[in-house]
C-alpha positions as protocol buffer text, in pm:
chain_id: "A"
residue {
  index: 1
  type: UNK
  ca { x: 0 y: 0 z: 0 }
}
residue {
  index: 2
  type: UNK
  ca { x: 131 y: 342 z: -98 }
}
residue {
  index: 3
  type: UNK
  ca { x: 82 y: 578 z: 198 }
}
residue {
  index: 4
  type: UNK
  ca { x: 147 y: 948 z: 257 }
}
residue {
  index: 5
  type: UNK
  ca { x: 235 y: 1015 z: 622 }
}
residue {
  index: 6
  type: UNK
  ca { x: 134 y: 1351 z: 770 }
}
residue {
  index: 7
  type: UNK
  ca { x: 328 y: 1465 z: 1078 }
}
residue {
  index: 8
  type: UNK
  ca { x: 329 y: 1754 z: 1317 }
}
residue {
  index: 9
  type: UNK
  ca { x: 692 y: 1828 z: 1394 }
}
residue {
  index: 10
  type: UNK
  ca { x: 927 y: 2114 z: 1454 }
}
residue {
  index: 11
  type: UNK
  ca { x: 1200 y: 2200 z: 1208 }
}
residue {
  index: 12
  type: UNK
  ca { x: 1450 y: 2062 z: 1461 }
}
residue {
  index: 13
  type: UNK
  ca { x: 1266 y: 1726 z: 1468 }
}
residue {
  index: 14
  type: UNK
  ca { x: 1259 y: 1710 z: 1089 }
}
residue {
  index: 15
  type: UNK
  ca { x: 1628 y: 1799 z: 1070 }
}
residue {
  index: 16
  type: UNK
  ca { x: 1713 y: 1532 z: 1329 }
}
residue {
  index: 17
  type: UNK
  ca { x: 1530 y: 1263 z: 1125 }
}
residue {
  index: 18
  type: UNK
  ca { x: 1713 y: 1379 z: 812 }
}
residue {
  index: 19
  type: UNK
  ca { x: 2054 y: 1373 z: 985 }
}
residue {
  index: 20
  type: UNK
  ca { x: 1986 y: 1025 z: 1128 }
}
residue {
  index: 21
  type: UNK
  ca { x: 1893 y: 896 z: 781 }
}
residue {
  index: 22
  type: UNK
  ca { x: 2216 y: 1047 z: 646 }
}
residue {
  index: 23
  type: UNK
  ca { x: 2421 y: 872 z: 914 }
}
residue {
  index: 24
  type: UNK
  ca { x: 2257 y: 539 z: 833 }
}
residue {
  index: 25
  type: UNK
  ca { x: 2321 y: 587 z: 462 }
}
residue {
  index: 26
  type: UNK
  ca { x: 2687 y: 677 z: 521 }
}
residue {
  index: 27
  type: UNK
  ca { x: 2723 y: 362 z: 734 }
}
residue {
  index: 28
  type: UNK
  ca { x: 2598 y: 159 z: 440 }
}
residue {
  index: 29
  type: UNK
  ca { x: 2268 y: 73 z: 605 }
}
residue {
  index: 30
  type: UNK
  ca { x: 1937 y: 75 z: 421 }
}
residue {
  index: 31
  type: UNK
  ca { x: 1724 y: 384 z: 467 }
}
residue {
  index: 32
  type: UNK
  ca { x: 1355 y: 347 z: 396 }
}
residue {
  index: 33
  type: UNK
  ca { x: 1212 y: 648 z: 216 }
}
residue {
  index: 34
  type: UNK
  ca { x: 867 y: 721 z: 358 }
}
residue {
  index: 35
  type: UNK
  ca { x: 664 y: 986 z: 174 }
}
residue {
  index: 36
  type: UNK
  ca { x: 599 y: 1241 z: 448 }
}
residue {
  index: 37
  type: UNK
  ca { x: 434 y: 1580 z: 473 }
}
residue {
  index: 38
  type: UNK
  ca { x: 544 y: 1779 z: 780 }
}
residue {
  index: 39
  type: UNK
  ca { x: 354 y: 2064 z: 941 }
}
residue {
  index: 40
  type: UNK
  ca { x: 487 y: 2273 z: 1228 }
}
residue {
  index: 41
  type: UNK
  ca { x: 146 y: 2314 z: 1392 }
}
residue {
  index: 42
  type: UNK
  ca { x: -202 y: 2169 z: 1395 }
}
residue {
  index: 43
  type: UNK
  ca { x: -337 y: 2502 z: 1266 }
}
residue {
  index: 44
  type: UNK
  ca { x: -104 y: 2490 z: 964 }
}
residue {
  index: 45
  type: UNK
  ca { x: -207 y: 2132 z: 892 }
}
residue {
  index: 46
  type: UNK
  ca { x: -575 y: 2217 z: 924 }
}
residue {
  index: 47
  type: UNK
  ca { x: -541 y: 2515 z: 689 }
}
residue {
  index: 48
  type: UNK
  ca { x: -411 y: 2282 z: 416 }
}
residue {
  index: 49
  type: UNK
  ca { x: -604 y: 1966 z: 502 }
}
residue {
  index: 50
  type: UNK
  ca { x: -941 y: 2114 z: 593 }
}
residue {
  index: 51
  type: UNK
  ca { x: -1238 y: 1876 z: 559 }
}
residue {
  index: 52
  type: UNK
  ca { x: -1342 y: 2012 z: 217 }
}
residue {
  index: 53
  type: UNK
  ca { x: -987 y: 1959 z: 87 }
}
residue {
  index: 54
  type: UNK
  ca { x: -968 y: 1608 z: 234 }
}
residue {
  index: 55
  type: UNK
  ca { x: -1287 y: 1533 z: 40 }
}
residue {
  index: 56
  type: UNK
  ca { x: -1096 y: 1626 z: -277 }
}
residue {
  index: 57
  type: UNK
  ca { x: -808 y: 1398 z: -177 }
}
residue {
  index: 58
  type: UNK
  ca { x: -1053 y: 1113 z: -113 }
}
residue {
  index: 59
  type: UNK
  ca { x: -1216 y: 1170 z: -453 }
}
residue {
  index: 60
  type: UNK
  ca { x: -873 y: 1150 z: -619 }
}
residue {
  index: 61
  type: UNK
  ca { x: -739 y: 846 z: -429 }
}
residue {
  index: 62
  type: UNK
  ca { x: -686 y: 553 z: -663 }
}
residue {
  index: 63
  type: UNK
  ca { x: -848 y: 731 z: -960 }
}
residue {
  index: 64
  type: UNK
  ca { x: -546 y: 846 z: -1157 }
}
residue {
  index: 65
  type: UNK
  ca { x: -549 y: 1196 z: -1304 }
}
residue {
  index: 66
  type: UNK
  ca { x: -884 y: 1377 z: -1311 }
}
residue {
  index: 67
  type: UNK
  ca { x: -982 y: 1717 z: -1443 }
}
residue {
  index: 68
  type: UNK
  ca { x: -1072 y: 1980 z: -1188 }
}
residue {
  index: 69
  type: UNK
  ca { x: -1423 y: 1988 z: -1334 }
}
residue {
  index: 70
  type: UNK
  ca { x: -1457 y: 1613 z: -1270 }
}
residue {
  index: 71
  type: UNK
  ca { x: -1325 y: 1650 z: -917 }
}
residue {
  index: 72
  type: UNK
  ca { x: -1579 y: 1928 z: -854 }
}
residue {
  index: 73
  type: UNK
  ca { x: -1857 y: 1703 z: -983 }
}
residue {
  index: 74
  type: UNK
  ca { x: -1746 y: 1417 z: -758 }
}
residue {
  index: 75
  type: UNK
  ca { x: -1735 y: 1630 z: -444 }
}
residue {
  index: 76
  type: UNK
  ca { x: -2048 y: 1827 z: -534 }
}
residue {
  index: 77
  type: UNK
  ca { x: -1885 y: 2169 z: -523 }
}
residue {
  index: 78
  type: UNK
  ca { x: -1832 y: 2473 z: -743 }
}
residue {
  index: 79
  type: UNK
  ca { x: -1545 y: 2442 z: -994 }
}
residue {
  index: 80
  type: UNK
  ca { x: -1383 y: 2770 z: -889 }
}
residue {
  index: 81
  type: UNK
  ca { x: -1382 y: 2673 z: -520 }
}
residue {
  index: 82
  type: UNK
  ca { x: -1237 y: 2331 z: -604 }
}
residue {
  index: 83
  type: UNK
  ca { x: -974 y: 2498 z: -823 }
}
residue {
  index: 84
  type: UNK
  ca { x: -863 y: 2715 z: -527 }
}
residue {
  index: 85
  type: UNK
  ca { x: -848 y: 2409 z: -300 }
}
residue {
  index: 86
  type: UNK
  ca { x: -659 y: 2206 z: -561 }
}
residue {
  index: 87
  type: UNK
  ca { x: -405 y: 2488 z: -589 }
}
residue {
  index: 88
  type: UNK
  ca { x: -355 y: 2487 z: -211 }
}
residue {
  index: 89
  type: UNK
  ca { x: -319 y: 2107 z: -202 }
}
residue {
  index: 90
  type: UNK
  ca { x: -75 y: 2108 z: -495 }
}
residue {
  index: 91
  type: UNK
  ca { x: 135 y: 2389 z: -345 }
}
residue {
  index: 92
  type: UNK
  ca { x: 158 y: 2192 z: -18 }
}
residue {
  index: 93
  type: UNK
  ca { x: 271 y: 1879 z: -203 }
}
residue {
  index: 94
  type: UNK
  ca { x: -38 y: 1672 z: -122 }
}
residue {
  index: 95
  type: UNK
  ca { x: -152 y: 1627 z: -483 }
}
residue {
  index: 96
  type: UNK
  ca { x: 21 y: 1658 z: -818 }
}
residue {
  index: 97
  type: UNK
  ca { x: -73 y: 1842 z: -1135 }
}
residue {
  index: 98
  type: UNK
  ca { x: -8 y: 1648 z: -1454 }
}
residue {
  index: 99
  type: UNK
  ca { x: -82 y: 1702 z: -1821 }
}
residue {
  index: 100
  type: UNK
  ca { x: -396 y: 1491 z: -1773 }
}
residue {
  index: 101
  type: UNK
  ca { x: -524 y: 1675 z: -1465 }
}
residue {
  index: 102
  type: UNK
  ca { x: -466 y: 1644 z: -1092 }
}
residue {
  index: 103
  type: UNK
  ca { x: -393 y: 1327 z: -899 }
}
residue {
  index: 104
  type: UNK
  ca { x: -325 y: 1191 z: -554 }
}
residue {
  index: 105
  type: UNK
  ca { x: -56 y: 930 z: -607 }
}
residue {
  index: 106
  type: UNK
  ca { x: -115 y: 748 z: -277 }
}
residue {
  index: 107
  type: UNK
  ca { x: -373 y: 497 z: -160 }
}
residue {
  index: 108
  type: UNK
  ca { x: -405 y: 639 z: 190 }
}
residue {
  index: 109
  type: UNK
  ca { x: -302 y: 918 z: 424 }
}
residue {
  index: 110
  type: UNK
  ca { x: -166 y: 824 z: 767 }
}
residue {
  index: 111
  type: UNK
  ca { x: -176 y: 1096 z: 1033 }
}
residue {
  index: 112
  type: UNK
  ca { x: 114 y: 1046 z: 1276 }
}
residue {
  index: 113
  type: UNK
  ca { x: 81 y: 1281 z: 1572 }
}
residue {
  index: 114
  type: UNK
  ca { x: -47 y: 1300 z: 1927 }
}
residue {
  index: 115
  type: UNK
  ca { x: -296 y: 1546 z: 2068 }
}
residue {
  index: 116
  type: UNK
  ca { x: -259 y: 1620 z: 2438 }
}
residue {
  index: 117
  type: UNK
  ca { x: -434 y: 1840 z: 2689 }
}
residue {
  index: 118
  type: UNK
  ca { x: -323 y: 2201 z: 2723 }
}
residue {
  index: 119
  type: UNK
  ca { x: -75 y: 2261 z: 3004 }
}
């Protein structure tokens, strides 16, 4: 299964994972490349992956490239609004634009973060 992992992490955490992968590679050890999208805060993640945008991602999953008009039809929304959301998702690296349309090249999204009570 081809999965995109979404994480909440600081730049320092992301850098530490990158450095550790580099050390493993230099030691000749295998490094598994996991497609990951990092956000520094829940608010940033929610701005990009709001429920209406996740509906677009779900409509694209496993479908190959679709036109924005077709995506709008599938999610039951206005083409212009879907176009704005597609632009946001593409700029964030969630979906890709191709010559044939837009596509989500993963089967699933895995959210990898904890939510804890405020201090």
